The first five atom37 places (N, CA, C, CB, O) and aatype in JSON, in Angstrom:
{
  "aatype": [12, 15, 11, 14, 3, 1, 14, 3, 15, 14, 4, 9, 0, 10, 4, 15, 16, 0, 10, 7, 3, 6, 19, 4, 1, 7, 4, 7, 1, 16, 13, 15, 6, 19, 0, 2, 17, 19, 13, 10, 15, 3, 0, 6, 11, 6, 5, 19, 17, 1, 1, 10, 6, 0, 18, 17, 0, 19, 1, 7, 10, 14, 14, 14, 17, 0, 7, 1],
  "atom_mask": [
    [1, 1, 1, 1, 1],
    [1, 1, 1, 1, 1],
    [1, 1, 1, 1, 1],
    [1, 1, 1, 1, 1],
    [1, 1, 1, 1, 1],
    [1, 1, 1, 1, 1],
    [1, 1, 1, 1, 1],
    [1, 1, 1, 1, 1],
    [1, 1, 1, 1, 1],
    [1, 1, 1, 1, 1],
    [1, 1, 1, 1, 1],
    [1, 1, 1, 1, 1],
    [1, 1, 1, 1, 1],
    [1, 1, 1, 1, 1],
    [1, 1, 1, 1, 1],
    [1, 1, 1, 1, 1],
    [1, 1, 1, 1, 1],
    [1, 1, 1, 1, 1],
    [1, 1, 1, 1, 1],
    [1, 1, 1, 0, 1],
    [1, 1, 1, 1, 1],
    [1, 1, 1, 1, 1],
    [1, 1, 1, 1, 1],
    [1, 1, 1, 1, 1],
    [1, 1, 1, 1, 1],
    [1, 1, 1, 0, 1],
    [1, 1, 1, 1, 1],
    [1, 1, 1, 0, 1],
    [1, 1, 1, 1, 1],
    [1, 1, 1, 1, 1],
    [1, 1, 1, 1, 1],
    [1, 1, 1, 1, 1],
    [1, 1, 1, 1, 1],
    [1, 1, 1, 1, 1],
    [1, 1, 1, 1, 1],
    [1, 1, 1, 1, 1],
    [1, 1, 1, 1, 1],
    [1, 1, 1, 1, 1],
    [1, 1, 1, 1, 1],
    [1, 1, 1, 1, 1],
    [1, 1, 1, 1, 1],
    [1, 1, 1, 1, 1],
    [1, 1, 1, 1, 1],
    [1, 1, 1, 1, 1],
    [1, 1, 1, 1, 1],
    [1, 1, 1, 1, 1],
    [1, 1, 1, 1, 1],
    [1, 1, 1, 1, 1],
    [1, 1, 1, 1, 1],
    [1, 1, 1, 1, 1],
    [1, 1, 1, 1, 1],
    [1, 1, 1, 1, 1],
    [1, 1, 1, 1, 1],
    [1, 1, 1, 1, 1],
    [1, 1, 1, 1, 1],
    [1, 1, 1, 1, 1],
    [1, 1, 1, 1, 1],
    [1, 1, 1, 1, 1],
    [1, 1, 1, 1, 1],
    [1, 1, 1, 0, 1],
    [1, 1, 1, 1, 1],
    [1, 1, 1, 1, 1],
    [1, 1, 1, 1, 1],
    [1, 1, 1, 1, 1],
    [1, 1, 1, 1, 1],
    [1, 1, 1, 1, 1],
    [1, 1, 1, 0, 1],
    [1, 1, 1, 1, 1]
  ],
  "atom_positions": [
    [[155.7, 94.11, 90.81], [155.84, 93.33, 92.02], [154.84, 93.88, 93.04], [157.3, 93.38, 92.56], [154.89, 95.07, 93.36]],
    [[153.95, 93.06, 93.55], [152.98, 93.52, 94.53], [153.56, 93.62, 95.88], [151.81, 92.62, 94.57], [154.58, 92.98, 96.17]],
    [[152.95, 94.42, 96.73], [153.46, 94.67, 98.05], [153.75, 93.33, 98.82], [152.45, 95.53, 98.81], [154.84, 93.19, 99.37]],
    [[152.82, 92.37, 98.85], [153.1, 91.12, 99.6], [154.3, 90.37, 99.11], [151.93, 90.22, 99.54], [154.84, 89.55, 99.86]],
    [[154.77, 90.6, 97.88], [155.94, 89.91, 97.32], [157.23, 90.55, 97.72], [155.85, 89.85, 95.83], [158.29, 90.04, 97.38]],
    [[157.18, 91.66, 98.43], [158.34, 92.4, 98.76], [158.92, 91.86, 100.08], [158.03, 93.88, 98.85], [158.19, 91.49, 101.0]],
    [[160.3, 91.84, 100.12], [160.91, 91.52, 101.41], [160.74, 92.7, 102.43], [162.44, 91.19, 101.21], [160.1, 93.7, 102.09]],
    [[161.28, 92.61, 103.61], [161.17, 93.67, 104.6], [161.96, 94.89, 104.12], [161.67, 93.18, 106.0], [161.6, 96.02, 104.45]],
    [[163.01, 94.69, 103.39], [163.88, 95.76, 102.92], [164.33, 95.45, 101.51], [165.09, 95.95, 103.86], [164.44, 94.27, 101.15]],
    [[164.61, 96.44, 100.7], [165.16, 96.18, 99.41], [166.64, 95.72, 99.35], [165.01, 97.38, 98.64], [167.15, 95.33, 98.3]],
    [[167.28, 95.78, 100.5], [168.63, 95.4, 100.61], [168.97, 94.02, 100.15], [169.03, 95.54, 101.93], [168.29, 93.06, 100.5]],
    [[170.04, 93.91, 99.35], [170.45, 92.57, 98.86], [171.9, 92.27, 99.33], [170.36, 92.51, 97.27], [172.57, 91.4, 98.77]],
    [[172.35, 92.97, 100.32], [173.65, 92.78, 100.93], [174.82, 93.06, 100.02], [173.75, 91.42, 101.42], [175.89, 92.46, 100.18]],
    [[174.64, 93.98, 99.08], [175.71, 94.46, 98.22], [175.78, 95.98, 98.34], [175.49, 94.02, 96.73], [175.84, 96.67, 97.33]],
    [[175.77, 96.48, 99.49], [175.67, 97.87, 99.76], [176.91, 98.65, 99.33], [175.41, 98.08, 101.19], [178.0, 98.35, 99.82]],
    [[176.8, 99.61, 98.48], [177.89, 100.44, 98.11], [177.87, 101.83, 98.81], [177.86, 100.61, 96.64], [178.83, 102.6, 98.71]],
    [[176.8, 102.12, 99.51], [176.77, 103.43, 100.23], [177.79, 103.45, 101.26], [175.42, 103.74, 100.86], [178.31, 104.52, 101.56]],
    [[178.15, 102.32, 101.87], [179.21, 102.25, 102.85], [180.58, 102.54, 102.31], [179.22, 100.94, 103.46], [181.53, 102.78, 103.05]],
    [[180.64, 102.51, 100.95], [181.86, 102.82, 100.26], [181.91, 104.26, 99.73], [182.05, 101.85, 99.14], [182.87, 104.66, 99.07]],
    [[180.86, 105.01, 100.04], [180.79, 106.4, 99.64], [179.88, 106.73, 98.53], [0.0, 0.0, 0.0], [179.76, 107.91, 98.18]],
    [[179.19, 105.73, 97.93], [178.26, 106.04, 96.84], [177.03, 106.69, 97.44], [177.87, 104.76, 96.01], [176.59, 106.31, 98.53]],
    [[176.46, 107.68, 96.73], [175.26, 108.3, 97.18], [174.04, 107.41, 96.88], [175.12, 109.66, 96.51], [173.05, 107.46, 97.61]],
    [[174.11, 106.59, 95.82], [173.05, 105.61, 95.5], [173.66, 104.25, 95.51], [172.37, 105.9, 94.12], [174.68, 104.01, 94.87]],
    [[173.06, 103.36, 96.23], [173.55, 101.99, 96.33], [173.46, 101.26, 94.98], [172.74, 101.22, 97.39], [172.43, 101.3, 94.3]],
    [[174.54, 100.61, 94.6], [174.6, 99.83, 93.36], [173.83, 98.51, 93.54], [176.07, 99.55, 92.95], [173.46, 97.88, 92.55]],
    [[173.58, 98.09, 94.74], [172.87, 96.85, 95.01], [171.42, 96.99, 94.86], [0.0, 0.0, 0.0], [170.81, 96.25, 94.08]],
    [[170.78, 97.95, 95.6], [169.35, 98.08, 95.59], [168.79, 99.34, 94.96], [168.89, 98.0, 96.94], [167.63, 99.37, 94.55]],
    [[169.59, 100.33, 94.89], [169.13, 101.59, 94.18], [168.66, 102.64, 95.2], [0.0, 0.0, 0.0], [168.23, 103.72, 94.79]],
    [[168.71, 102.36, 96.49], [168.3, 103.4, 97.46], [169.43, 104.4, 97.65], [167.91, 102.78, 98.82], [170.61, 104.1, 97.45]],
    [[169.0, 105.61, 98.05], [170.04, 106.66, 98.36], [170.66, 106.32, 99.74], [169.39, 108.14, 98.38], [170.16, 105.48, 100.49]],
    [[171.74, 107.0, 100.02], [172.42, 106.85, 101.3], [171.42, 107.12, 102.42], [173.63, 107.81, 101.41], [171.34, 106.33, 103.36]],
    [[170.68, 108.2, 102.34], [169.71, 108.57, 103.33], [168.63, 107.48, 103.55], [169.07, 109.87, 102.92], [168.26, 107.15, 104.68]],
    [[168.15, 106.94, 102.42], [167.15, 105.92, 102.53], [167.67, 104.6, 103.2], [166.62, 105.63, 101.17], [166.96, 103.96, 103.97]],
    [[168.87, 104.25, 102.87], [169.52, 103.09, 103.49], [169.68, 103.34, 104.98], [170.91, 102.79, 102.83], [169.26, 102.53, 105.8]],
    [[170.28, 104.49, 105.34], [170.55, 104.85, 106.75], [169.32, 104.98, 107.57], [171.3, 106.12, 106.83], [169.36, 104.68, 108.76]],
    [[168.18, 105.41, 107.0], [166.98, 105.72, 107.8], [165.84, 104.74, 107.55], [166.51, 107.12, 107.5], [164.72, 104.99, 107.99]],
    [[166.1, 103.65, 106.85], [164.98, 102.73, 106.48], [164.15, 102.32, 107.65], [165.51, 101.48, 105.8], [162.92, 102.34, 107.57]],
    [[164.78, 101.94, 108.76], [164.01, 101.5, 109.92], [163.15, 102.59, 110.54], [164.94, 100.95, 110.96], [162.22, 102.29, 111.29]],
    [[163.43, 103.84, 110.24], [162.69, 104.92, 110.84], [161.65, 105.48, 109.91], [163.61, 105.99, 111.26], [160.88, 106.34, 110.33]],
    [[161.58, 105.01, 108.65], [160.6, 105.51, 107.72], [159.18, 104.96, 108.03], [161.02, 105.15, 106.3], [159.03, 103.83, 108.5]],
    [[158.21, 105.73, 107.77], [156.84, 105.28, 107.95], [156.52, 104.31, 106.81], [155.85, 106.48, 107.98], [157.27, 104.22, 105.84]],
    [[155.38, 103.57, 106.92], [154.92, 102.68, 105.87], [154.75, 103.48, 104.54], [153.57, 102.0, 106.3], [155.16, 103.04, 103.47]],
    [[154.14, 104.65, 104.67], [153.91, 105.47, 103.49], [155.2, 105.94, 102.85], [153.07, 106.64, 103.83], [155.3, 105.95, 101.62]],
    [[156.18, 106.33, 103.63], [157.46, 106.7, 103.08], [158.17, 105.46, 102.43], [158.35, 107.33, 104.2], [158.76, 105.58, 101.36]],
    [[158.11, 104.33, 103.07], [158.72, 103.14, 102.48], [158.02, 102.77, 101.19], [158.67, 101.96, 103.47], [158.68, 102.34, 100.24]],
    [[156.69, 102.94, 101.12], [155.94, 102.65, 99.87], [156.44, 103.61, 98.73], [154.36, 102.84, 100.11], [156.56, 103.17, 97.58]],
    [[156.71, 104.84, 99.01], [157.19, 105.73, 98.03], [158.58, 105.29, 97.51], [157.23, 107.12, 98.59], [158.87, 105.38, 96.32]],
    [[159.38, 104.84, 98.43], [160.74, 104.32, 98.04], [160.59, 103.05, 97.2], [161.63, 104.01, 99.34], [161.25, 102.91, 96.17]],
    [[159.74, 102.14, 97.63], [159.52, 100.92, 96.85], [159.1, 101.18, 95.47], [158.5, 100.07, 97.49], [159.63, 100.58, 94.53]],
    [[158.11, 102.13, 95.3], [157.63, 102.43, 93.97], [158.72, 103.04, 93.08], [156.45, 103.37, 94.06], [158.84, 102.69, 91.9]],
    [[159.5, 103.93, 93.65], [160.58, 104.58, 92.92], [161.62, 103.48, 92.5], [161.27, 105.71, 93.83], [162.1, 103.47, 91.37]],
    [[161.92, 102.56, 93.43], [162.92, 101.56, 93.09], [162.37, 100.56, 92.01], [163.36, 100.8, 94.38], [163.13, 100.11, 91.15]],
    [[161.11, 100.22, 92.06], [160.54, 99.32, 91.09], [160.58, 99.97, 89.7], [159.11, 98.94, 91.48], [160.84, 99.31, 88.69]],
    [[160.31, 101.29, 89.67], [160.38, 102.03, 88.4], [161.81, 102.18, 87.93], [159.73, 103.41, 88.55], [162.08, 102.09, 86.73]],
    [[162.73, 102.39, 88.84], [164.19, 102.49, 88.56], [164.68, 101.24, 87.87], [165.0, 102.71, 89.86], [165.4, 101.35, 86.88]],
    [[164.33, 100.08, 88.32], [164.8, 98.86, 87.75], [164.01, 98.53, 86.46], [164.68, 97.74, 88.77], [164.58, 97.93, 85.55]],
    [[162.72, 98.9, 86.37], [161.94, 98.63, 85.19], [162.48, 99.44, 83.99], [160.46, 98.96, 85.46], [162.58, 98.92, 82.88]],
    [[162.82, 100.73, 84.22], [163.41, 101.53, 83.15], [164.69, 100.94, 82.57], [163.69, 102.9, 83.65], [165.02, 101.13, 81.4]],
    [[165.37, 100.24, 83.41], [166.62, 99.56, 82.96], [166.36, 98.2, 82.34], [167.58, 99.38, 84.14], [167.29, 97.53, 81.9]],
    [[165.06, 97.79, 82.31], [164.71, 96.53, 81.72], [165.14, 95.35, 82.61], [0.0, 0.0, 0.0], [165.34, 94.24, 82.12]],
    [[165.26, 95.6, 83.87], [165.74, 94.55, 84.78], [164.74, 94.28, 85.89], [167.09, 94.93, 85.38], [164.01, 95.19, 86.3]],
    [[164.7, 93.06, 86.37], [163.85, 92.8, 87.52], [164.5, 93.46, 88.73], [163.63, 91.25, 87.75], [165.72, 93.65, 88.74]],
    [[163.69, 93.81, 89.76], [164.32, 94.34, 90.96], [165.28, 93.28, 91.56], [163.24, 94.76, 92.0], [164.94, 92.09, 91.52]],
    [[166.4, 93.63, 92.08], [167.39, 92.63, 92.53], [166.85, 91.83, 93.74], [168.74, 93.34, 92.93], [167.39, 90.75, 94.01]],
    [[165.85, 92.28, 94.44], [165.32, 91.56, 95.57], [164.26, 90.54, 95.14], [164.75, 92.53, 96.57], [163.81, 89.72, 95.95]],
    [[163.86, 90.6, 93.85], [162.79, 89.68, 93.33], [163.32, 88.26, 93.43], [162.38, 90.02, 91.81], [164.47, 87.97, 93.1]],
    [[162.46, 87.41, 93.89], [162.85, 86.01, 93.97], [163.56, 85.59, 95.24], [0.0, 0.0, 0.0], [163.9, 84.42, 95.43]],
    [[163.76, 86.55, 96.08], [164.5, 86.24, 97.35], [163.58, 85.48, 98.27], [165.02, 87.54, 98.07], [163.97, 85.12, 99.38]]
  ]
}
């Protein structure tokens, strides 16, 4: 997925970090990444995006935000 195809955030409104999970079952971000997303620099967000895209690819699944 190229950068222009990404939404503003990987969030798909199925956040499990609010329920105590360290990694969100919806998007795959850590609690810290979810809580601090708006404060991350573009470079930091890019690192998260790449990790998430790899996270879903290893599972053989498209990223949950794809097609939004």
